[in-house]
Biotite code that builds the C-alpha atoms (Angstrom):
import biotite.structure as struc

atoms = struc.array([
    struc.Atom([73.908, 49.479, 94.829], chain_id="A", res_id=1, res_name="UNK", atom_name="CA", element="C"),
    struc.Atom([74.525, 52.160, 92.217], chain_id="A", res_id=2, res_name="UNK", atom_name="CA", element="C"),
    struc.Atom([75.480, 55.676, 93.232], chain_id="A", res_id=3, res_name="UNK", atom_name="CA", element="C"),
    struc.Atom([75.442, 57.233, 89.763], chain_id="A", res_id=4, res_name="UNK", atom_name="CA", element="C"),
    struc.Atom([78.228, 59.186, 88.143], chain_id="A", res_id=5, res_name="UNK", atom_name="CA", element="C"),
    struc.Atom([80.208, 61.809, 90.064], chain_id="A", res_id=6, res_name="UNK", atom_name="CA", element="C"),
    struc.Atom([79.681, 65.426, 89.012], chain_id="A", res_id=7, res_name="UNK", atom_name="CA", element="C"),
    struc.Atom([83.394, 66.108, 89.530], chain_id="A", res_id=8, res_name="UNK", atom_name="CA", element="C"),
    struc.Atom([86.532, 64.211, 90.538], chain_id="A", res_id=9, res_name="UNK", atom_name="CA", element="C"),
    struc.Atom([89.455, 66.182, 92.021], chain_id="A", res_id=10, res_name="UNK", atom_name="CA", element="C"),
    struc.Atom([92.920, 64.646, 92.005], chain_id="A", res_id=11, res_name="UNK", atom_name="CA", element="C"),
    struc.Atom([95.091, 66.150, 94.703], chain_id="A", res_id=12, res_name="UNK", atom_name="CA", element="C"),
    struc.Atom([98.823, 65.503, 94.895], chain_id="A", res_id=13, res_name="UNK", atom_name="CA", element="C"),
    struc.Atom([101.656, 67.096, 96.800], chain_id="A", res_id=14, res_name="UNK", atom_name="CA", element="C"),
    struc.Atom([104.291, 66.475, 94.161], chain_id="A", res_id=15, res_name="UNK", atom_name="CA", element="C"),
    struc.Atom([104.542, 68.726, 91.047], chain_id="A", res_id=16, res_name="UNK", atom_name="CA", element="C"),
    struc.Atom([102.074, 67.976, 88.222], chain_id="A", res_id=17, res_name="UNK", atom_name="CA", element="C"),
    struc.Atom([104.705, 66.269, 86.055], chain_id="A", res_id=18, res_name="UNK", atom_name="CA", element="C"),
    struc.Atom([105.565, 63.856, 88.851], chain_id="A", res_id=19, res_name="UNK", atom_name="CA", element="C"),
    struc.Atom([103.626, 61.261, 90.858], chain_id="A", res_id=20, res_name="UNK", atom_name="CA", element="C"),
    struc.Atom([100.344, 59.804, 89.573], chain_id="A", res_id=21, res_name="UNK", atom_name="CA", element="C"),
    struc.Atom([98.517, 62.608, 87.732], chain_id="A", res_id=22, res_name="UNK", atom_name="CA", element="C"),
    struc.Atom([99.679, 61.743, 84.198], chain_id="A", res_id=23, res_name="UNK", atom_name="CA", element="C"),
    struc.Atom([98.903, 58.034, 84.732], chain_id="A", res_id=24, res_name="UNK", atom_name="CA", element="C"),
    struc.Atom([95.614, 58.352, 86.603], chain_id="A", res_id=25, res_name="UNK", atom_name="CA", element="C"),
    struc.Atom([93.907, 61.150, 84.704], chain_id="A", res_id=26, res_name="UNK", atom_name="CA", element="C"),
    struc.Atom([93.272, 59.164, 81.480], chain_id="A", res_id=27, res_name="UNK", atom_name="CA", element="C"),
    struc.Atom([92.165, 56.097, 83.543], chain_id="A", res_id=28, res_name="UNK", atom_name="CA", element="C"),
    struc.Atom([89.607, 58.122, 85.516], chain_id="A", res_id=29, res_name="UNK", atom_name="CA", element="C"),
    struc.Atom([88.422, 59.789, 82.313], chain_id="A", res_id=30, res_name="UNK", atom_name="CA", element="C"),
    struc.Atom([87.987, 56.493, 80.505], chain_id="A", res_id=31, res_name="UNK", atom_name="CA", element="C"),
    struc.Atom([86.328, 54.797, 83.496], chain_id="A", res_id=32, res_name="UNK", atom_name="CA", element="C"),
    struc.Atom([83.986, 57.548, 84.668], chain_id="A", res_id=33, res_name="UNK", atom_name="CA", element="C"),
    struc.Atom([83.616, 59.517, 81.491], chain_id="A", res_id=34, res_name="UNK", atom_name="CA", element="C"),
    struc.Atom([84.735, 62.804, 83.041], chain_id="A", res_id=35, res_name="UNK", atom_name="CA", element="C"),
    struc.Atom([88.192, 64.423, 83.177], chain_id="A", res_id=36, res_name="UNK", atom_name="CA", element="C"),
    struc.Atom([89.482, 64.809, 86.730], chain_id="A", res_id=37, res_name="UNK", atom_name="CA", element="C"),
    struc.Atom([90.411, 68.252, 87.974], chain_id="A", res_id=38, res_name="UNK", atom_name="CA", element="C"),
    struc.Atom([94.063, 68.650, 88.992], chain_id="A", res_id=39, res_name="UNK", atom_name="CA", element="C"),
    struc.Atom([94.789, 70.241, 92.388], chain_id="A", res_id=40, res_name="UNK", atom_name="CA", element="C"),
    struc.Atom([98.505, 70.522, 93.170], chain_id="A", res_id=41, res_name="UNK", atom_name="CA", element="C"),
    struc.Atom([101.803, 72.111, 92.405], chain_id="A", res_id=42, res_name="UNK", atom_name="CA", element="C"),
    struc.Atom([102.777, 73.293, 88.920], chain_id="A", res_id=43, res_name="UNK", atom_name="CA", element="C"),
    struc.Atom([105.214, 71.228, 86.898], chain_id="A", res_id=44, res_name="UNK", atom_name="CA", element="C"),
    struc.Atom([108.776, 71.482, 88.124], chain_id="A", res_id=45, res_name="UNK", atom_name="CA", element="C"),
    struc.Atom([112.221, 69.945, 87.608], chain_id="A", res_id=46, res_name="UNK", atom_name="CA", element="C"),
    struc.Atom([112.460, 69.037, 91.293], chain_id="A", res_id=47, res_name="UNK", atom_name="CA", element="C"),
    struc.Atom([109.946, 67.377, 93.632], chain_id="A", res_id=48, res_name="UNK", atom_name="CA", element="C"),
    struc.Atom([110.716, 69.899, 96.360], chain_id="A", res_id=49, res_name="UNK", atom_name="CA", element="C"),
    struc.Atom([111.255, 73.682, 96.349], chain_id="A", res_id=50, res_name="UNK", atom_name="CA", element="C"),
    struc.Atom([114.143, 73.605, 98.812], chain_id="A", res_id=51, res_name="UNK", atom_name="CA", element="C"),
    struc.Atom([112.910, 76.412, 101.063], chain_id="A", res_id=52, res_name="UNK", atom_name="CA", element="C"),
    struc.Atom([110.503, 75.787, 103.936], chain_id="A", res_id=53, res_name="UNK", atom_name="CA", element="C"),
    struc.Atom([108.840, 79.175, 103.570], chain_id="A", res_id=54, res_name="UNK", atom_name="CA", element="C"),
    struc.Atom([108.078, 78.565, 99.877], chain_id="A", res_id=55, res_name="UNK", atom_name="CA", element="C"),
    struc.Atom([106.930, 75.057, 100.610], chain_id="A", res_id=56, res_name="UNK", atom_name="CA", element="C"),
    struc.Atom([104.403, 76.360, 103.194], chain_id="A", res_id=57, res_name="UNK", atom_name="CA", element="C"),
    struc.Atom([102.983, 78.870, 100.703], chain_id="A", res_id=58, res_name="UNK", atom_name="CA", element="C"),
    struc.Atom([102.716, 76.180, 97.991], chain_id="A", res_id=59, res_name="UNK", atom_name="CA", element="C"),
    struc.Atom([101.201, 73.710, 100.422], chain_id="A", res_id=60, res_name="UNK", atom_name="CA", element="C"),
    struc.Atom([98.514, 76.179, 101.477], chain_id="A", res_id=61, res_name="UNK", atom_name="CA", element="C"),
    struc.Atom([97.756, 76.723, 97.766], chain_id="A", res_id=62, res_name="UNK", atom_name="CA", element="C"),
    struc.Atom([97.371, 72.976, 97.146], chain_id="A", res_id=63, res_name="UNK", atom_name="CA", element="C"),
    struc.Atom([94.831, 72.738, 100.005], chain_id="A", res_id=64, res_name="UNK", atom_name="CA", element="C"),
    struc.Atom([92.986, 75.797, 98.746], chain_id="A", res_id=65, res_name="UNK", atom_name="CA", element="C"),
    struc.Atom([92.804, 74.295, 95.241], chain_id="A", res_id=66, res_name="UNK", atom_name="CA", element="C"),
    struc.Atom([91.567, 70.929, 96.601], chain_id="A", res_id=67, res_name="UNK", atom_name="CA", element="C"),
    struc.Atom([88.586, 72.521, 98.362], chain_id="A", res_id=68, res_name="UNK", atom_name="CA", element="C"),
    struc.Atom([87.778, 75.109, 95.697], chain_id="A", res_id=69, res_name="UNK", atom_name="CA", element="C"),
    struc.Atom([88.165, 73.024, 92.522], chain_id="A", res_id=70, res_name="UNK", atom_name="CA", element="C"),
])
């Protein structure tokens, strides 16, 4: 069964962009499917966590918004 090519692939990750799988998976998805995935997640950072629950909640809500509006 062949489903065709996806119109868009969205990669969602909770960690900052320079951490976790984004830098590894983006080129693989692009070479396999022929389209660059869209990144939905936190901006690059020196730490995997912001250290304040209130800031984390704001960032987490933004990640979810990005995932569904990408």
